[in-house]
N, CA, C and O atoms as a GROMACS GRO file, in nm:
protein
  320
    1MET      N    1   0.068  -0.131  -0.002
    1MET     CA    2   0.000   0.005   0.000
    1MET      C    3   0.077   0.128  -0.005
    1MET      O    4   0.048   0.222  -0.080
    2PRO      N    5   0.195   0.126   0.091
    2PRO     CA    6   0.290   0.247   0.069
    2PRO      C    7   0.328   0.303  -0.085
    2PRO      O    8   0.326   0.418  -0.128
    3VAL      N    9   0.363   0.183  -0.149
    3VAL     CA   10   0.397   0.227  -0.267
    3VAL      C   11   0.302   0.276  -0.377
    3VAL      O   12   0.327   0.358  -0.465
    4ALA      N   13   0.187   0.208  -0.355
    4ALA     CA   14   0.070   0.270  -0.457
    4ALA      C   15   0.040   0.427  -0.397
    4ALA      O   16   0.012   0.515  -0.478
    5VAL      N   17   0.048   0.453  -0.269
    5VAL     CA   18   0.015   0.586  -0.242
    5VAL      C   19   0.114   0.671  -0.270
    5VAL      O   20   0.079   0.788  -0.283
    6ALA      N   21   0.254   0.641  -0.287
    6ALA     CA   22   0.360   0.706  -0.296
    6ALA      C   23   0.358   0.737  -0.480
    6ALA      O   24   0.395   0.844  -0.529
    7LEU      N   25   0.321   0.649  -0.541
    7LEU     CA   26   0.299   0.671  -0.671
    7LEU      C   27   0.158   0.751  -0.692
    7LEU      O   28   0.158   0.824  -0.791
    8ALA      N   29   0.064   0.748  -0.632
    8ALA     CA   30  -0.033   0.832  -0.645
    8ALA      C   31  -0.001   0.973  -0.636
    8ALA      O   32  -0.024   1.053  -0.727
    9VAL      N   33   0.064   1.006  -0.498
    9VAL     CA   34   0.102   1.122  -0.472
    9VAL      C   35   0.221   1.192  -0.579
    9VAL      O   36   0.241   1.312  -0.600
   10LEU      N   37   0.287   1.082  -0.633
   10LEU     CA   38   0.370   1.149  -0.748
   10LEU      C   39   0.288   1.172  -0.871
   10LEU      O   40   0.308   1.273  -0.939
   11VAL      N   41   0.202   1.092  -0.900
   11VAL     CA   42   0.132   1.138  -1.007
   11VAL      C   43   0.058   1.284  -0.992
   11VAL      O   44   0.063   1.378  -1.071
   12ASP      N   45  -0.005   1.277  -0.878
   12ASP     CA   46  -0.053   1.409  -0.852
   12ASP      C   47   0.031   1.534  -0.870
   12ASP      O   48  -0.003   1.641  -0.920
   13TRP      N   49   0.155   1.494  -0.814
   13TRP     CA   50   0.253   1.636  -0.835
   13TRP      C   51   0.269   1.643  -1.011
   13TRP      O   52   0.245   1.750  -1.067
   14ALA      N   53   0.298   1.556  -1.069
   14ALA     CA   54   0.310   1.533  -1.205
   14ALA      C   55   0.215   1.618  -1.282
   14ALA      O   56   0.243   1.692  -1.377
   15VAL      N   57   0.112   1.600  -1.235
   15VAL     CA   58   0.008   1.656  -1.304
   15VAL      C   59  -0.030   1.790  -1.258
   15VAL      O   60  -0.082   1.858  -1.347
   16PHE      N   61  -0.021   1.832  -1.173
   16PHE     CA   62  -0.006   1.993  -1.129
   16PHE      C   63   0.100   2.056  -1.211
   16PHE      O   64   0.085   2.150  -1.289
   17LEU      N   65   0.206   1.997  -1.185
   17LEU     CA   66   0.365   2.075  -1.244
   17LEU      C   67   0.312   2.054  -1.416
   17LEU      O   68   0.353   2.144  -1.489
   18LEU      N   69   0.238   1.957  -1.477
   18LEU     CA   70   0.215   1.950  -1.621
   18LEU      C   71   0.110   2.072  -1.655
   18LEU      O   72   0.126   2.138  -1.758
   19LEU      N   73   0.012   2.096  -1.569
   19LEU     CA   74  -0.070   2.198  -1.597
   19LEU      C   75  -0.034   2.326  -1.582
   19LEU      O   76  -0.075   2.417  -1.654
   20PHE      N   77   0.065   2.341  -1.466
   20PHE     CA   78   0.145   2.473  -1.458
   20PHE      C   79   0.203   2.514  -1.564
   20PHE      O   80   0.179   2.622  -1.617
   21ALA      N   81   0.315   2.402  -1.619
   21ALA     CA   82   0.393   2.455  -1.728
   21ALA      C   83   0.328   2.466  -1.844
   21ALA      O   84   0.381   2.526  -1.936
   22ARG      N   85   0.192   2.404  -1.858
   22ARG     CA   86   0.117   2.427  -1.989
   22ARG      C   87   0.044   2.559  -2.000
   22ARG      O   88  -0.018   2.596  -2.100
   23GLY      N   89   0.058   2.634  -1.876
   23GLY     CA   90  -0.014   2.753  -1.856
   23GLY      C   91  -0.165   2.754  -1.810
   23GLY      O   92  -0.234   2.855  -1.813
   24PHE      N   93  -0.208   2.633  -1.770
   24PHE     CA   94  -0.357   2.601  -1.721
   24PHE      C   95  -0.352   2.648  -1.569
   24PHE      O   96  -0.456   2.704  -1.536
   25ILE      N   97  -0.280   2.642  -1.494
   25ILE     CA   98  -0.287   2.713  -1.357
   25ILE      C   99  -0.194   2.836  -1.346
   25ILE      O  100  -0.082   2.838  -1.398
   26GLY      N  101  -0.250   2.945  -1.270
   26GLY     CA  102  -0.182   3.037  -1.253
   26GLY      C  103  -0.183   3.134  -1.380
   26GLY      O  104  -0.152   3.106  -1.495
   27GLY      N  105  -0.224   3.250  -1.329
   27GLY     CA  106  -0.276   3.367  -1.430
   27GLY      C  107  -0.398   3.388  -1.453
   27GLY      O  108  -0.490   3.312  -1.424
   28PHE      N  109  -0.408   3.516  -1.517
   28PHE     CA  110  -0.574   3.545  -1.516
   28PHE      C  111  -0.621   3.491  -1.650
   28PHE      O  112  -0.560   3.487  -1.757
   29GLY      N  113  -0.754   3.448  -1.618
   29GLY     CA  114  -0.802   3.420  -1.752
   29GLY      C  115  -0.829   3.239  -1.770
   29GLY      O  116  -0.898   3.179  -1.852
   30THR      N  117  -0.730   3.177  -1.638
   30THR     CA  118  -0.744   3.047  -1.650
   30THR      C  119  -0.830   2.982  -1.564
   30THR      O  120  -0.812   2.862  -1.548
   31HIS      N  121  -0.918   3.035  -1.507
   31HIS     CA  122  -1.045   2.987  -1.435
   31HIS      C  123  -1.111   2.883  -1.490
   31HIS      O  124  -1.140   2.780  -1.431
   32TYR      N  125  -1.141   2.914  -1.632
   32TYR     CA  126  -1.226   2.827  -1.688
   32TYR      C  127  -1.194   2.707  -1.687
   32TYR      O  128  -1.278   2.618  -1.680
   33VAL      N  129  -1.045   2.682  -1.693
   33VAL     CA  130  -0.983   2.544  -1.748
   33VAL      C  131  -0.946   2.494  -1.566
   33VAL      O  132  -0.949   2.376  -1.531
   34THR      N  133  -0.923   2.576  -1.495
   34THR     CA  134  -0.847   2.545  -1.386
   34THR      C  135  -0.973   2.458  -1.278
   34THR      O  136  -0.962   2.346  -1.228
   35THR      N  137  -1.073   2.543  -1.269
   35THR     CA  138  -1.174   2.512  -1.166
   35THR      C  139  -1.235   2.366  -1.160
   35THR      O  140  -1.244   2.301  -1.056
   36PRO      N  141  -1.269   2.331  -1.268
   36PRO     CA  142  -1.321   2.192  -1.290
   36PRO      C  143  -1.231   2.084  -1.258
   36PRO      O  144  -1.261   1.981  -1.198
   37LEU      N  145  -1.091   2.125  -1.313
   37LEU     CA  146  -0.998   2.013  -1.290
   37LEU      C  147  -0.930   2.002  -1.150
   37LEU      O  148  -0.890   1.900  -1.093
   38ALA      N  149  -0.926   2.149  -1.104
   38ALA     CA  150  -0.880   2.148  -0.944
   38ALA      C  151  -0.959   2.086  -0.859
   38ALA      O  152  -0.921   2.021  -0.762
   39ASN      N  153  -1.105   2.110  -0.901
   39ASN     CA  154  -1.196   2.033  -0.806
   39ASN      C  155  -1.184   1.864  -0.790
   39ASN      O  156  -1.208   1.810  -0.682
   40TRP      N  157  -1.154   1.805  -0.882
   40TRP     CA  158  -1.126   1.671  -0.867
   40TRP      C  159  -1.004   1.629  -0.828
   40TRP      O  160  -0.990   1.518  -0.776
   41PHE      N  161  -0.911   1.705  -0.847
   41PHE     CA  162  -0.764   1.692  -0.800
   41PHE      C  163  -0.776   1.712  -0.630
   41PHE      O  164  -0.731   1.632  -0.548
   42LEU      N  165  -0.841   1.826  -0.599
   42LEU     CA  166  -0.843   1.850  -0.498
   42LEU      C  167  -0.930   1.754  -0.366
   42LEU      O  168  -0.908   1.741  -0.245
   43GLY      N  169  -1.019   1.707  -0.442
   43GLY     CA  170  -1.075   1.595  -0.378
   43GLY      C  171  -0.987   1.439  -0.391
   43GLY      O  172  -1.013   1.346  -0.316
   44GLY      N  173  -0.913   1.434  -0.466
   44GLY     CA  174  -0.820   1.324  -0.474
   44GLY      C  175  -0.706   1.339  -0.383
   44GLY      O  176  -0.644   1.239  -0.345
   45SER      N  177  -0.670   1.477  -0.342
   45SER     CA  178  -0.556   1.495  -0.283
   45SER      C  179  -0.586   1.472  -0.120
   45SER      O  180  -0.505   1.456  -0.029
   46VAL      N  181  -0.717   1.476  -0.115
   46VAL     CA  182  -0.790   1.471   0.045
   46VAL      C  183  -0.774   1.346   0.041
   46VAL      O  184  -0.692   1.305   0.124
   47VAL      N  185  -0.820   1.271  -0.022
   47VAL     CA  186  -0.809   1.092  -0.006
   47VAL      C  187  -0.675   1.051   0.001
   47VAL      O  188  -0.643   0.964   0.081
   48LEU      N  189  -0.584   1.109  -0.082
   48LEU     CA  190  -0.449   1.072  -0.063
   48LEU      C  191  -0.391   1.107   0.046
   48LEU      O  192  -0.296   1.034   0.076
   49VAL      N  193  -0.420   1.218   0.139
   49VAL     CA  194  -0.373   1.263   0.281
   49VAL      C  195  -0.404   1.165   0.366
   49VAL      O  196  -0.328   1.125   0.454
   50GLY      N  197  -0.517   1.120   0.344
   50GLY     CA  198  -0.588   1.005   0.453
   50GLY      C  199  -0.503   0.864   0.432
   50GLY      O  200  -0.467   0.789   0.522
   51PHE      N  201  -0.483   0.847   0.304
   51PHE     CA  202  -0.413   0.700   0.289
   51PHE      C  203  -0.261   0.726   0.317
   51PHE      O  204  -0.196   0.626   0.347
   52ALA      N  205  -0.203   0.828   0.314
   52ALA     CA  206  -0.062   0.876   0.340
   52ALA      C  207  -0.066   0.858   0.496
   52ALA      O  208   0.034   0.801   0.539
   53ILE      N  209  -0.153   0.890   0.586
   53ILE     CA  210  -0.160   0.893   0.705
   53ILE      C  211  -0.190   0.747   0.747
   53ILE      O  212  -0.143   0.701   0.852
   54ALA      N  213  -0.249   0.692   0.684
   54ALA     CA  214  -0.288   0.566   0.721
   54ALA      C  215  -0.155   0.417   0.693
   54ALA      O  216  -0.154   0.304   0.743
   55THR      N  217  -0.062   0.479   0.599
   55THR     CA  218   0.047   0.397   0.578
   55THR      C  219   0.166   0.381   0.683
   55THR      O  220   0.225   0.481   0.723
   56ASN      N  221   0.196   0.273   0.720
   56ASN     CA  222   0.295   0.273   0.815
   56ASN      C  223   0.434   0.290   0.761
   56ASN      O  224   0.513   0.325   0.848
   57VAL      N  225   0.481   0.276   0.649
   57VAL     CA  226   0.597   0.301   0.590
   57VAL      C  227   0.624   0.443   0.545
   57VAL      O  228   0.564   0.489   0.447
   58ALA      N  229   0.709   0.511   0.612
   58ALA     CA  230   0.732   0.642   0.569
   58ALA      C  231   0.608   0.735   0.542
   58ALA      O  232   0.583   0.792   0.436
   59ARG      N  233   0.539   0.738   0.656
   59ARG     CA  234   0.425   0.826   0.698
   59ARG      C  235   0.452   0.951   0.682
   59ARG      O  236   0.377   1.021   0.614
   60GLY      N  237   0.548   0.994   0.734
   60GLY     CA  238   0.554   1.149   0.741
   60GLY      C  239   0.601   1.214   0.639
   60GLY      O  240   0.585   1.335   0.624
   61LYS      N  241   0.670   1.130   0.550
   61LYS     CA  242   0.719   1.185   0.407
   61LYS      C  243   0.599   1.193   0.328
   61LYS      O  244   0.565   1.300   0.276
   62LEU      N  245   0.524   1.074   0.314
   62LEU     CA  246   0.403   1.074   0.249
   62LEU      C  247   0.293   1.173   0.267
   62LEU      O  248   0.222   1.223   0.179
   63ALA      N  249   0.291   1.193   0.403
   63ALA     CA  250   0.175   1.267   0.458
   63ALA      C  251   0.220   1.417   0.397
   63ALA      O  252   0.143   1.479   0.322
   64LEU      N  253   0.340   1.465   0.432
   64LEU     CA  254   0.387   1.619   0.399
   64LEU      C  255   0.396   1.628   0.244
   64LEU      O  256   0.371   1.736   0.190
   65ALA      N  257   0.430   1.524   0.174
   65ALA     CA  258   0.391   1.538   0.021
   65ALA      C  259   0.268   1.567  -0.028
   65ALA      O  260   0.243   1.649  -0.116
   66SER      N  261   0.172   1.480   0.045
   66SER     CA  262   0.036   1.466   0.008
   66SER      C  263  -0.031   1.631   0.079
   66SER      O  264  -0.123   1.688   0.021
   67LEU      N  265   0.009   1.668   0.160
   67LEU     CA  266  -0.026   1.791   0.226
   67LEU      C  267   0.032   1.921   0.094
   67LEU      O  268  -0.040   1.996   0.028
   68LEU      N  269   0.131   1.912   0.091
   68LEU     CA  270   0.180   2.020   0.003
   68LEU      C  271   0.132   2.020  -0.103
   68LEU      O  272   0.090   2.128  -0.146
   69VAL      N  273   0.122   1.900  -0.185
   69VAL     CA  274   0.025   1.921  -0.305
   69VAL      C  275  -0.115   1.937  -0.318
   69VAL      O  276  -0.166   1.974  -0.424
   70PHE      N  277  -0.184   1.909  -0.210
   70PHE     CA  278  -0.310   1.946  -0.150
   70PHE      C  279  -0.314   2.111  -0.151
   70PHE      O  280  -0.406   2.172  -0.203
   71GLY      N  281  -0.209   2.171  -0.091
   71GLY     CA  282  -0.201   2.312  -0.067
   71GLY      C  283  -0.166   2.378  -0.191
   71GLY      O  284  -0.178   2.500  -0.200
   72LEU      N  285  -0.126   2.315  -0.280
   72LEU     CA  286  -0.106   2.374  -0.416
   72LEU      C  287  -0.212   2.379  -0.481
   72LEU      O  288  -0.232   2.478  -0.551
   73TRP      N  289  -0.300   2.284  -0.475
   73TRP     CA  290  -0.436   2.265  -0.553
   73TRP      C  291  -0.544   2.377  -0.460
   73TRP      O  292  -0.614   2.462  -0.515
   74VAL      N  293  -0.538   2.360  -0.351
   74VAL     CA  294  -0.626   2.469  -0.258
   74VAL      C  295  -0.586   2.609  -0.323
   74VAL      O  296  -0.678   2.678  -0.366
   75GLY      N  297  -0.463   2.653  -0.333
   75GLY     CA  298  -0.383   2.774  -0.391
   75GLY      C  299  -0.453   2.792  -0.541
   75GLY      O  300  -0.496   2.900  -0.581
   76SER      N  301  -0.458   2.668  -0.616
   76SER     CA  302  -0.497   2.736  -0.742
   76SER      C  303  -0.660   2.742  -0.753
   76SER      O  304  -0.716   2.807  -0.842
   77GLU      N  305  -0.725   2.675  -0.662
   77GLU     CA  306  -0.836   2.721  -0.668
   77GLU      C  307  -0.896   2.873  -0.604
   77GLU      O  308  -0.995   2.932  -0.648
   78ILE      N  309  -0.830   2.908  -0.516
   78ILE     CA  310  -0.832   3.029  -0.476
   78ILE      C  311  -0.801   3.142  -0.563
   78ILE      O  312  -0.865   3.246  -0.576
   79VAL      N  313  -0.687   3.104  -0.622
   79VAL     CA  314  -0.646   3.220  -0.752
   79VAL      C  315  -0.734   3.222  -0.855
   79VAL      O  316  -0.754   3.323  -0.922
   80ALA      N  317  -0.795   3.103  -0.874
   80ALA     CA  318  -0.879   3.089  -1.023
   80ALA      C  319  -1.017   3.158  -0.976
   80ALA      O  320  -1.111   3.170  -1.055
   0.00000   0.00000   0.00000
């Protein structure tokens, strides 16, 4: 389970960075793209935080990574 959670967190980070690099996150006029996507990833990040806390191996690192990406999604929601 820790490996699956770690991969899911890594995918969540990669999606955020990809959307940021392509210009879909950050900046004015991006809310029409960001908001629907961020809603799904925000919910997924909440689930990942719960799973990261539930894992026994590397709990602190996974929880921190999950919380950080959750914060990024929340920030993108606030800006949009």
